[in-house]
LUMLUM-780095 format. One record per residue (C-alpha): residue in three letters; residue number from 1; z, x, y. Coordinates in steps of 0.2 Angstrom, whole numbers, plus 5000, padded with zeros to 4 digits. Example, Ala and Ser with C-alpha at 12.3 -4.5 7.8 and 13.67 -1.06 7.14 Angstrom:
BEGIN
 resn resi   zz   xx   yy
  ALA    1 5039 5062 4978
  SER    2 5036 5068 4995
REM end
This chain:
BEGIN
 resn resi   zz   xx   yy
  UNK    1 5157 4970 5810
  UNK    2 5138 4974 5809
  UNK    3 5125 4960 5810
  UNK    4 5121 4952 5794
  UNK    5 5102 4955 5796
  UNK    6 5105 4974 5795
  UNK    7 5105 4971 5776
  UNK    8 5087 4968 5777
  UNK    9 5076 4982 5770
  UNK   10 5069 4994 5783
  UNK   11 5053 5004 5783
  UNK   12 5057 5022 5784
  UNK   13 5066 5035 5774
  UNK   14 5079 5049 5777
  UNK   15 5077 5066 5768
  UNK   16 5091 5078 5766
  UNK   17 5091 5096 5761
  UNK   18 5107 5106 5759
  UNK   19 5110 5124 5758
  UNK   20 5124 5136 5758
  UNK   21 5142 5135 5751
  UNK   22 5147 5133 5733
  UNK   23 5147 5114 5732
  UNK   24 5132 5108 5722
  UNK   25 5119 5107 5736
  UNK   26 5106 5104 5723
  UNK   27 5112 5087 5721
  UNK   28 5113 5083 5739
  UNK   29 5097 5073 5740
  UNK   30 5102 5061 5727
  UNK   31 5119 5058 5733
  UNK   32 5115 5056 5751
  UNK   33 5101 5044 5751
  UNK   34 5106 5030 5740
  UNK   35 5117 5022 5753
  UNK   36 5109 5028 5769
  UNK   37 5101 5015 5781
  UNK   38 5083 5019 5784
  UNK   39 5083 5024 5803
  UNK   40 5065 5026 5807
  UNK   41 5063 5011 5817
  UNK   42 5052 5008 5832
  UNK   43 5058 5004 5849
  UNK   44 5054 4988 5858
  UNK   45 5040 4992 5870
  UNK   46 5048 4982 5884
  UNK   47 5065 4991 5883
  UNK   48 5064 4999 5900
  UNK   49 5053 5013 5896
  UNK   50 5062 5023 5882
  UNK   51 5047 5019 5870
  UNK   52 5034 5011 5882
  UNK   53 5020 5000 5878
  UNK   54 5009 5009 5865
  UNK   55 4994 4998 5867
  UNK   56 4994 4995 5848
  UNK   57 5002 4983 5836
  UNK   58 5016 4995 5831
  UNK   59 5030 5001 5843
  UNK   60 5035 5019 5844
  UNK   61 5047 5027 5831
  UNK   62 5065 5028 5837
  UNK   63 5081 5034 5829
  UNK   64 5098 5028 5836
  UNK   65 5114 5036 5832
  UNK   66 5132 5039 5837
  UNK   67 5140 5056 5841
  UNK   68 5159 5059 5838
  UNK   69 5171 5073 5836
  UNK   70 5189 5078 5833
  UNK   71 5191 5061 5826
  UNK   72 5204 5062 5811
  UNK   73 5220 5058 5819
  UNK   74 5223 5041 5812
  UNK   75 5230 5036 5829
  UNK   76 5228 5020 5838
  UNK   77 5215 5028 5849
  UNK   78 5204 5032 5834
  UNK   79 5205 5014 5828
  UNK   80 5200 5009 5845
  UNK   81 5185 5021 5845
  UNK   82 5180 5014 5828
  UNK   83 5180 4996 5835
  UNK   84 5171 5002 5851
  UNK   85 5157 5010 5841
  UNK   86 5154 4994 5831
  UNK   87 5153 4984 5847
  UNK   88 5141 4996 5855
  UNK   89 5130 4997 5839
  UNK   90 5129 4978 5838
  UNK   91 5124 4976 5856
  UNK   92 5111 4989 5854
  UNK   93 5101 4979 5841
  UNK   94 5083 4978 5846
  UNK   95 5069 4966 5841
  UNK   96 5050 4968 5841
  UNK   97 5040 4952 5837
  UNK   98 5047 4946 5821
  UNK   99 5055 4963 5817
  UNK  100 5074 4967 5820
  UNK  101 5080 4985 5821
  UNK  102 5098 4991 5821
  UNK  103 5107 4997 5836
  UNK  104 5113 5012 5826
  UNK  105 5107 5021 5811
  UNK  106 5120 5034 5808
  UNK  107 5135 5043 5815
  UNK  108 5136 5062 5818
  UNK  109 5154 5069 5816
  UNK  110 5158 5086 5824
  UNK  111 5173 5092 5814
  UNK  112 5192 5091 5814
  UNK  113 5189 5076 5803
  UNK  114 5207 5076 5796
  UNK  115 5221 5082 5807
  UNK  116 5232 5092 5807
  UNK  117 5229 5103 5792
  UNK  118 5214 5095 5782
  UNK  119 5215 5089 5765
  UNK  120 5222 5097 5749
  UNK  121 5212 5087 5736
  UNK  122 5197 5076 5734
  UNK  123 5208 5061 5732
  UNK  124 5220 5065 5746
  UNK  125 5226 5049 5754
  UNK  126 5221 5056 5771
  UNK  127 5203 5052 5768
  UNK  128 5208 5033 5768
  UNK  129 5221 5035 5782
  UNK  130 5210 5045 5794
  UNK  131 5193 5041 5790
  UNK  132 5190 5025 5779
  UNK  133 5202 5013 5788
  UNK  134 5199 5018 5806
  UNK  135 5180 5018 5804
  UNK  136 5180 5002 5793
  UNK  137 5170 4992 5806
  UNK  138 5156 5005 5806
  UNK  139 5145 5002 5791
  UNK  140 5134 5017 5794
  UNK  141 5133 5035 5786
  UNK  142 5143 5048 5794
  UNK  143 5135 5065 5793
  UNK  144 5150 5078 5796
  UNK  145 5153 5096 5799
  UNK  146 5169 5106 5797
  UNK  147 5182 5111 5810
  UNK  148 5196 5123 5811
  UNK  149 5209 5110 5807
  UNK  150 5199 5106 5791
  UNK  151 5201 5124 5786
  UNK  152 5219 5127 5788
  UNK  153 5228 5140 5778
  UNK  154 5246 5141 5786
  UNK  155 5248 5132 5802
  UNK  156 5237 5117 5807
  UNK  157 5221 5123 5815
  UNK  158 5222 5141 5811
  UNK  159 5205 5140 5802
  UNK  160 5210 5154 5790
  UNK  161 5209 5144 5774
  UNK  162 5190 5139 5772
  UNK  163 5192 5135 5754
  UNK  164 5202 5119 5759
  UNK  165 5186 5113 5768
  UNK  166 5177 5112 5751
  UNK  167 5187 5097 5747
  UNK  168 5178 5088 5761
  UNK  169 5161 5093 5754
  UNK  170 5167 5087 5736
  UNK  171 5172 5070 5744
  UNK  172 5153 5066 5747
  UNK  173 5151 5066 5728
  UNK  174 5168 5059 5723
  UNK  175 5166 5043 5712
  UNK  176 5183 5037 5718
  UNK  177 5180 5037 5737
  UNK  178 5182 5020 5745
  UNK  179 5165 5019 5753
  UNK  180 5148 5028 5753
  UNK  181 5149 5032 5772
  UNK  182 5155 5050 5771
  UNK  183 5141 5063 5770
  UNK  184 5144 5081 5769
  UNK  185 5132 5088 5756
  UNK  186 5137 5106 5759
  UNK  187 5146 5116 5772
  UNK  188 5130 5119 5781
  UNK  189 5114 5108 5778
  UNK  190 5098 5101 5786
  UNK  191 5096 5082 5788
  UNK  192 5079 5075 5793
  UNK  193 5078 5057 5799
  UNK  194 5064 5046 5806
  UNK  195 5045 5049 5805
  UNK  196 5033 5048 5819
  UNK  197 5019 5035 5819
  UNK  198 5005 5047 5823
  UNK  199 5007 5062 5812
  UNK  200 5021 5058 5800
  UNK  201 5033 5072 5807
  UNK  202 5052 5070 5806
  UNK  203 5058 5063 5823
  UNK  204 5074 5072 5821
  UNK  205 5080 5087 5811
  UNK  206 5099 5089 5812
  UNK  207 5106 5106 5807
  UNK  208 5124 5105 5802
  UNK  209 5132 5122 5805
  UNK  210 5149 5129 5798
  UNK  211 5156 5138 5813
  UNK  212 5173 5140 5807
  UNK  213 5171 5156 5797
  UNK  214 5162 5164 5811
  UNK  215 5171 5157 5827
  UNK  216 5188 5155 5819
  UNK  217 5200 5168 5827
  UNK  218 5211 5171 5812
  UNK  219 5204 5180 5797
  UNK  220 5202 5172 5781
  UNK  221 5208 5184 5767
  UNK  222 5195 5176 5755
  UNK  223 5180 5188 5757
  UNK  224 5168 5174 5751
  UNK  225 5169 5167 5769
  UNK  226 5167 5184 5778
  UNK  227 5155 5185 5792
  UNK  228 5145 5199 5783
  UNK  229 5142 5189 5768
  UNK  230 5144 5170 5771
  UNK  231 5140 5172 5790
  UNK  232 5124 5182 5787
  UNK  233 5119 5170 5773
  UNK  234 5121 5155 5785
  UNK  235 5112 5165 5799
  UNK  236 5097 5168 5788
  UNK  237 5097 5150 5783
  UNK  238 5098 5144 5801
  UNK  239 5084 5156 5807
  UNK  240 5072 5150 5793
  UNK  241 5077 5132 5794
  UNK  242 5075 5130 5812
  UNK  243 5060 5141 5813
  UNK  244 5052 5131 5799
  UNK  245 5055 5114 5806
  UNK  246 5041 5104 5813
  UNK  247 5053 5089 5819
  UNK  248 5050 5082 5836
  UNK  249 5069 5085 5840
  UNK  250 5079 5099 5832
  UNK  251 5098 5096 5835
  UNK  252 5111 5109 5830
  UNK  253 5128 5102 5827
  UNK  254 5144 5112 5825
  UNK  255 5163 5111 5828
  UNK  256 5164 5126 5840
  UNK  257 5154 5125 5857
  UNK  258 5143 5138 5865
  UNK  259 5148 5131 5882
  UNK  260 5163 5120 5887
  UNK  261 5172 5115 5903
  UNK  262 5187 5110 5892
  UNK  263 5203 5120 5888
  UNK  264 5194 5131 5874
  UNK  265 5180 5136 5886
  UNK  266 5164 5146 5882
  UNK  267 5161 5156 5867
  UNK  268 5164 5174 5871
  UNK  269 5179 5169 5881
  UNK  270 5188 5156 5871
  UNK  271 5205 5151 5877
  UNK  272 5204 5165 5891
  UNK  273 5204 5179 5878
  UNK  274 5195 5194 5884
  UNK  275 5180 5198 5873
  UNK  276 5181 5217 5877
  UNK  277 5198 5218 5869
  UNK  278 5198 5204 5856
  UNK  279 5180 5199 5853
  UNK  280 5183 5189 5837
  UNK  281 5197 5178 5844
  UNK  282 5186 5176 5860
  UNK  283 5172 5168 5850
  UNK  284 5160 5183 5854
  UNK  285 5154 5183 5836
  UNK  286 5150 5164 5837
  UNK  287 5141 5167 5853
  UNK  288 5131 5181 5845
  UNK  289 5126 5169 5830
  UNK  290 5120 5156 5842
  UNK  291 5110 5167 5852
  UNK  292 5102 5175 5837
  UNK  293 5099 5159 5826
  UNK  294 5100 5143 5837
  UNK  295 5097 5146 5855
  UNK  296 5080 5140 5861
  UNK  297 5075 5135 5844
  UNK  298 5086 5119 5845
  UNK  299 5083 5106 5858
  UNK  300 5102 5102 5858
  UNK  301 5118 5108 5852
  UNK  302 5132 5095 5849
  UNK  303 5149 5102 5847
  UNK  304 5167 5096 5848
  UNK  305 5183 5107 5848
  UNK  306 5188 5102 5866
  UNK  307 5195 5084 5866
  UNK  308 5184 5077 5880
  UNK  309 5166 5072 5884
  UNK  310 5153 5083 5892
  UNK  311 5134 5084 5895
  UNK  312 5130 5102 5901
  UNK  313 5114 5110 5907
  UNK  314 5104 5123 5898
  UNK  315 5107 5141 5903
  UNK  316 5095 5156 5903
  UNK  317 5105 5165 5889
  UNK  318 5101 5150 5877
  UNK  319 5084 5145 5882
  UNK  320 5079 5126 5882
  UNK  321 5095 5121 5872
  UNK  322 5105 5107 5881
  UNK  323 5123 5105 5877
  UNK  324 5134 5090 5872
  UNK  325 5153 5091 5869
  UNK  326 5160 5076 5860
  UNK  327 5178 5079 5855
  UNK  328 5187 5063 5860
  UNK  329 5186 5051 5845
  UNK  330 5204 5054 5840
  UNK  331 5213 5064 5853
  UNK  332 5212 5067 5872
  UNK  333 5214 5081 5883
  UNK  334 5211 5086 5902
  UNK  335 5196 5096 5907
  UNK  336 5201 5114 5911
  UNK  337 5188 5120 5923
  UNK  338 5175 5107 5929
  UNK  339 5165 5121 5938
  UNK  340 5164 5133 5924
  UNK  341 5147 5126 5918
  UNK  342 5135 5115 5927
  UNK  343 5138 5097 5920
  UNK  344 5128 5081 5921
  UNK  345 5143 5072 5915
  UNK  346 5161 5076 5910
  UNK  347 5177 5066 5907
  UNK  348 5194 5071 5901
  UNK  349 5210 5062 5897
  UNK  350 5200 5048 5888
  UNK  351 5194 5043 5871
  UNK  352 5176 5041 5869
  UNK  353 5159 5044 5861
  UNK  354 5140 5045 5864
  UNK  355 5127 5033 5859
  UNK  356 5109 5041 5858
  UNK  357 5091 5036 5855
  UNK  358 5077 5048 5851
  UNK  359 5059 5041 5854
  UNK  360 5043 5049 5849
  UNK  361 5029 5053 5862
  UNK  362 5018 5039 5868
  UNK  363 5000 5043 5863
  UNK  364 4993 5030 5875
  UNK  365 5003 5033 5891
  UNK  366 5006 5051 5887
  UNK  367 5024 5049 5890
  UNK  368 5034 5063 5882
  UNK  369 5046 5061 5868
  UNK  370 5064 5058 5874
  UNK  371 5082 5058 5869
  UNK  372 5092 5046 5879
  UNK  373 5111 5048 5880
  UNK  374 5124 5036 5885
  UNK  375 5143 5040 5886
  UNK  376 5156 5027 5882
  UNK  377 5174 5029 5887
  UNK  378 5186 5020 5877
  UNK  379 5203 5012 5883
  UNK  380 5213 5005 5868
  UNK  381 5222 4993 5880
  UNK  382 5208 4986 5890
  UNK  383 5198 4970 5886
  UNK  384 5182 4975 5877
  UNK  385 5190 4992 5875
  UNK  386 5182 4998 5891
  UNK  387 5164 4998 5883
  UNK  388 5159 4980 5886
  UNK  389 5162 4967 5900
  UNK  390 5156 4949 5899
  UNK  391 5144 4953 5885
  UNK  392 5136 4968 5894
  UNK  393 5139 4986 5888
  UNK  394 5147 4997 5901
  UNK  395 5141 5015 5898
  UNK  396 5150 5028 5909
  UNK  397 5134 5039 5910
  UNK  398 5116 5038 5905
  UNK  399 5102 5050 5905
  UNK  400 5085 5052 5896
  UNK  401 5080 5070 5892
  UNK  402 5062 5073 5890
  UNK  403 5056 5085 5876
  UNK  404 5055 5103 5883
  UNK  405 5045 5118 5878
  UNK  406 5054 5133 5872
  UNK  407 5057 5146 5885
  UNK  408 5054 5160 5872
  UNK  409 5070 5169 5877
  UNK  410 5072 5184 5866
  UNK  411 5084 5182 5851
  UNK  412 5097 5195 5850
  UNK  413 5104 5204 5834
  UNK  414 5122 5206 5840
  UNK  415 5128 5195 5825
  UNK  416 5118 5203 5811
  UNK  417 5118 5220 5819
  UNK  418 5137 5222 5819
  UNK  419 5143 5237 5809
  UNK  420 5150 5230 5793
  UNK  421 5166 5241 5794
  UNK  422 5181 5236 5785
  UNK  423 5174 5220 5778
  UNK  424 5162 5230 5766
  UNK  425 5170 5247 5764
  UNK  426 5179 5251 5748
  UNK  427 5193 5261 5756
  UNK  428 5202 5260 5773
  UNK  429 5195 5271 5786
  UNK  430 5204 5287 5791
  UNK  431 5215 5286 5806
  UNK  432 5206 5300 5816
  UNK  433 5189 5292 5815
  UNK  434 5182 5280 5828
  UNK  435 5173 5267 5819
  UNK  436 5168 5258 5835
  UNK  437 5160 5273 5843
  UNK  438 5142 5270 5850
  UNK  439 5131 5282 5859
  UNK  440 5112 5282 5863
  UNK  441 5107 5276 5846
  UNK  442 5118 5260 5847
  UNK  443 5103 5249 5848
  UNK  444 5094 5258 5834
  UNK  445 5109 5257 5823
  UNK  446 5112 5238 5826
  UNK  447 5093 5235 5823
  UNK  448 5094 5244 5806
  UNK  449 5110 5235 5801
  UNK  450 5103 5218 5805
  UNK  451 5087 5221 5796
  UNK  452 5095 5227 5780
  UNK  453 5108 5214 5781
  UNK  454 5095 5201 5781
  UNK  455 5085 5210 5767
  UNK  456 5100 5211 5756
  UNK  457 5105 5193 5758
  UNK  458 5096 5187 5742
  UNK  459 5104 5200 5730
  UNK  460 5115 5194 5716
  UNK  461 5133 5194 5721
  UNK  462 5138 5210 5712
  UNK  463 5124 5220 5718
  UNK  464 5126 5212 5736
  UNK  465 5143 5220 5737
  UNK  466 5137 5237 5732
  UNK  467 5123 5235 5744
  UNK  468 5135 5230 5758
  UNK  469 5146 5245 5754
  UNK  470 5131 5257 5755
  UNK  471 5125 5250 5771
  UNK  472 5142 5252 5779
  UNK  473 5142 5270 5773
  UNK  474 5125 5273 5780
  UNK  475 5131 5267 5796
  UNK  476 5145 5279 5796
  UNK  477 5133 5293 5794
  UNK  478 5122 5286 5808
  UNK  479 5138 5286 5818
  UNK  480 5138 5305 5815
  UNK  481 5120 5306 5821
  UNK  482 5124 5295 5836
  UNK  483 5138 5306 5841
  UNK  484 5128 5322 5839
  UNK  485 5114 5315 5849
  UNK  486 5127 5309 5863
  UNK  487 5134 5327 5863
  UNK  488 5117 5334 5865
  UNK  489 5114 5323 5880
  UNK  490 5131 5325 5888
  UNK  491 5138 5341 5882
  UNK  492 5154 5333 5878
  UNK  493 5163 5342 5864
  UNK  494 5173 5327 5859
  UNK  495 5158 5318 5854
  UNK  496 5154 5333 5842
  UNK  497 5171 5331 5834
  UNK  498 5167 5313 5831
  UNK  499 5151 5318 5822
  UNK  500 5160 5329 5810
  UNK  501 5174 5316 5807
  UNK  502 5161 5303 5803
  UNK  503 5153 5315 5790
  UNK  504 5170 5316 5781
  UNK  505 5173 5298 5783
  UNK  506 5156 5294 5775
  UNK  507 5159 5305 5761
  UNK  508 5175 5297 5756
  UNK  509 5168 5279 5757
  UNK  510 5152 5283 5748
  UNK  511 5161 5292 5734
  UNK  512 5172 5276 5731
  UNK  513 5156 5265 5728
  UNK  514 5153 5260 5710
  UNK  515 5134 5259 5707
  UNK  516 5134 5257 5688
  UNK  517 5129 5239 5689
  UNK  518 5113 5243 5699
  UNK  519 5096 5244 5690
  UNK  520 5089 5261 5686
  UNK  521 5087 5273 5694
  UNK  522 5099 5267 5707
  UNK  523 5114 5267 5695
  UNK  524 5113 5286 5698
  UNK  525 5118 5284 5716
  UNK  526 5136 5285 5712
  UNK  527 5134 5303 5704
  UNK  528 5125 5308 5720
  UNK  529 5139 5302 5731
  UNK  530 5152 5311 5720
  UNK  531 5142 5327 5722
  UNK  532 5141 5324 5741
  UNK  533 5160 5322 5742
  UNK  534 5163 5337 5730
  UNK  535 5151 5348 5739
  UNK  536 5162 5353 5753
  UNK  537 5168 5370 5749
  UNK  538 5159 5372 5733
  UNK  539 5146 5384 5740
  UNK  540 5159 5398 5742
  UNK  541 5159 5395 5761
  UNK  542 5175 5398 5770
  UNK  543 5176 5385 5784
  UNK  544 5189 5384 5798
  UNK  545 5191 5402 5801
  UNK  546 5182 5404 5817
  UNK  547 5164 5407 5811
  UNK  548 5154 5393 5818
  UNK  549 5139 5396 5807
  UNK  550 5150 5395 5792
  UNK  551 5158 5380 5798
  UNK  552 5142 5371 5801
  UNK  553 5135 5377 5784
  UNK  554 5151 5370 5776
  UNK  555 5146 5353 5783
  UNK  556 5127 5354 5782
  UNK  557 5126 5360 5764
  UNK  558 5132 5344 5755
  UNK  559 5122 5334 5767
  UNK  560 5106 5342 5762
  UNK  561 5111 5341 5744
  UNK  562 5114 5322 5746
  UNK  563 5097 5320 5754
  UNK  564 5088 5329 5740
  UNK  565 5097 5319 5726
  UNK  566 5093 5303 5735
  UNK  567 5075 5307 5736
  UNK  568 5075 5312 5718
  UNK  569 5082 5295 5714
  UNK  570 5068 5286 5724
  UNK  571 5055 5296 5716
  UNK  572 5061 5291 5699
  UNK  573 5056 5273 5702
  UNK  574 5044 5266 5688
  UNK  575 5029 5256 5693
  UNK  576 5036 5240 5686
  UNK  577 5054 5237 5694
  UNK  578 5066 5223 5696
  UNK  579 5064 5212 5711
  UNK  580 5079 5219 5720
  UNK  581 5074 5237 5719
  UNK  582 5063 5238 5735
  UNK  583 5079 5233 5745
  UNK  584 5089 5248 5737
  UNK  585 5074 5259 5739
  UNK  586 5073 5255 5757
  UNK  587 5091 5258 5761
  UNK  588 5092 5274 5750
  UNK  589 5077 5281 5759
  UNK  590 5085 5278 5776
  UNK  591 5101 5285 5770
  UNK  592 5092 5301 5765
  UNK  593 5083 5302 5781
  UNK  594 5099 5301 5792
  UNK  595 5108 5313 5780
  UNK  596 5094 5326 5781
  UNK  597 5091 5323 5800
  UNK  598 5110 5326 5804
  UNK  599 5110 5342 5794
  UNK  600 5094 5348 5803
  UNK  601 5102 5344 5820
  UNK  602 5118 5353 5816
  UNK  603 5107 5368 5811
  UNK  604 5097 5368 5827
  UNK  605 5114 5368 5837
  UNK  606 5120 5383 5828
  UNK  607 5104 5392 5831
  UNK  608 5103 5388 5850
  UNK  609 5112 5405 5854
  UNK  610 5100 5415 5843
  UNK  611 5082 5409 5839
  UNK  612 5081 5390 5842
  UNK  613 5074 5382 5858
  UNK  614 5079 5366 5866
  UNK  615 5062 5359 5860
  UNK  616 5067 5363 5842
  UNK  617 5084 5354 5844
  UNK  618 5076 5339 5852
  UNK  619 5062 5339 5839
  UNK  620 5075 5338 5825
  UNK  621 5083 5322 5832
  UNK  622 5066 5314 5837
  UNK  623 5058 5318 5820
  UNK  624 5073 5310 5811
  UNK  625 5071 5294 5822
  UNK  626 5052 5293 5819
  UNK  627 5054 5295 5800
  UNK  628 5066 5280 5800
  UNK  629 5052 5269 5808
  UNK  630 5042 5273 5792
  UNK  631 5056 5271 5780
  UNK  632 5060 5253 5784
  UNK  633 5042 5247 5780
  UNK  634 5048 5247 5762
  UNK  635 5056 5231 5767
  UNK  636 5039 5223 5766
  UNK  637 5040 5225 5747
  UNK  638 5055 5213 5745
  UNK  639 5050 5198 5734
  UNK  640 5050 5182 5744
  UNK  641 5049 5191 5761
  UNK  642 5034 5180 5765
  UNK  643 5046 5165 5765
  UNK  644 5055 5172 5780
  UNK  645 5049 5167 5798
  UNK  646 5048 5185 5802
  UNK  647 5044 5199 5790
  UNK  648 5059 5211 5791
  UNK  649 5049 5227 5788
  UNK  650 5035 5225 5801
  UNK  651 5047 5217 5814
  UNK  652 5060 5230 5812
  UNK  653 5048 5244 5813
  UNK  654 5041 5238 5829
  UNK  655 5058 5236 5837
  UNK  656 5064 5253 5831
  UNK  657 5048 5261 5838
  UNK  658 5052 5255 5855
  UNK  659 5070 5261 5854
  UNK  660 5065 5278 5847
  UNK  661 5053 5280 5862
  UNK  662 5067 5277 5874
  UNK  663 5079 5289 5866
  UNK  664 5065 5303 5864
  UNK  665 5062 5301 5883
  UNK  666 5081 5305 5886
  UNK  667 5080 5320 5874
  UNK  668 5065 5327 5883
  UNK  669 5073 5326 5899
  UNK  670 5088 5335 5892
  UNK  671 5077 5350 5887
  UNK  672 5072 5352 5906
  UNK  673 5091 5354 5910
  UNK  674 5101 5370 5907
  UNK  675 5105 5372 5889
  UNK  676 5121 5383 5892
  UNK  677 5133 5369 5890
  UNK  678 5127 5365 5873
  UNK  679 5132 5382 5867
  UNK  680 5150 5376 5868
  UNK  681 5148 5360 5858
  UNK  682 5153 5368 5842
  UNK  683 5168 5377 5848
  UNK  684 5181 5363 5842
  UNK  685 5174 5362 5825
  UNK  686 5184 5376 5817
  UNK  687 5201 5368 5822
  UNK  688 5195 5351 5817
  UNK  689 5189 5357 5800
  UNK  690 5206 5366 5797
  UNK  691 5215 5348 5798
  UNK  692 5201 5339 5789
  UNK  693 5200 5350 5774
  UNK  694 5218 5344 5769
  UNK  695 5209 5328 5764
  UNK  696 5199 5336 5750
REM end
């Protein structure tokens, strides 16, 4: 049990802010602080240098905490870990003059809190069997995240039933719980602890992440947890929360690791799954999330999932971020590859946990802030459980990390820039269309999708669905533009066929979008999409009979009509418009630009054998790309954009401008090459149209 003096009032406060999910985050602050010890306690200046002598009456601020993961087995090993944590915390008590400070202030739990399949209600007896009783000796708040076993749908650990995880959030607020130790105010949240003595900054900000809907390999049929909605919302929250934090240490915590020498392995190659073939199962999406939102921003990432203990070095792809894997509080497993990642410490086949202590910088000696880490390996059958001998603690590993500056590694956009595809589209895609095609405009497309995905995150739910469908349809038309550009650069007729198929796929998808719920004038978009789909063949043009000009006119006519209708809708905006209109205005303008640009490019290809020159062909593509750079500046008008760490419009336009220059240079080089191969690009379209027209 904890020492009796720990009931004395302490001197600092914990603040808690919760975001994300559907579990009442607004009440998180009130529910989380009432029973939370105040951990902002200074360290003894004679404790071996962790705090150091400040030269003043007050010692340095410090926070001490335990890191566990994969705990909820209810096994004898978990009970032993609970006893061992209590022993370590009691023997870490510190004293300064007449002040006493606890050896531990809180516990961090890294998911798989209830094996094997989570809980099915807020009063599920497993809360008692696999949390309350095993950790009864530890009278501390436990700040928890969800794991794949906590979100089971069919088979334990499949991670396909994220709604089940909501019961663990609800348990935080449940009046019938057996203690006040369980803290999960939301599925993802920020928790600030400790205050520096110099400028009253948080000593630590913990960022609890919900990795399962993103890293879980099995799709959840509930679209409320889809990556393009829930995942993007969490990404936006993480970017802004981490970027806006002024804490000395920023610590991200999740169930799934970025790096691991255990059996699950590194994100992007989980369980040996090749990312090129099965990127979701391989954890490629979680890797992209980390590199876009967390890497280099966070000082540390704590994760579980693998049932072992690891302290791994930072890697260039993730900047300054160091890695700790702690997944041995309820189960054990052997390490799989001890050479996969450089490790300061790693231990498999043993129960265990980490004790850590964060200390602020010393203003007198100029010693930097530090996070000191000790690993404890637990043996349920050993005297002292393997953590203490003759009154002396026996850490298996100890190391102090000095505070590091950010390396300024560039954040990616592979997560938010992924095409929305089947998640957002109202209809299944046609079999002949390659939704995964990418050409020279790949980076441009990903950047646009990422920017607009972030911009649309704050829309009301019904409008968000329409926005996502429009964005997915726009990307399909961009797929057509990308394929046409690739065909121009390579002379490959199959890429020209891809472009035509993409036009028909986009028409089918856009026509299925119900825009009636949008504010005026965007409620008219549905009519414009209907006219686009119905326009193929309505101009009296006979396609598919061998006349290339007629074939291209058959495709280009509806594209031009759609572009004009979209421009008319944007022109119909009143001076006073609802807050969400700038988001739709920006996307509608981009859709118009891509549509008209594609029509102009096809026209110039037809005219190559008559009056057009290579410069005119390249100019049609380049002009479209340049116009897109201006279109996205409408994102600056989004209400609340000033609250983002980066303004989507300016940042997006700057990135797009760089990409456009690179593509334009490639196109300019193409003009210097013989143009004869381009004359054959349109030859397969007649046969292609003959088959596609059966769809309309």
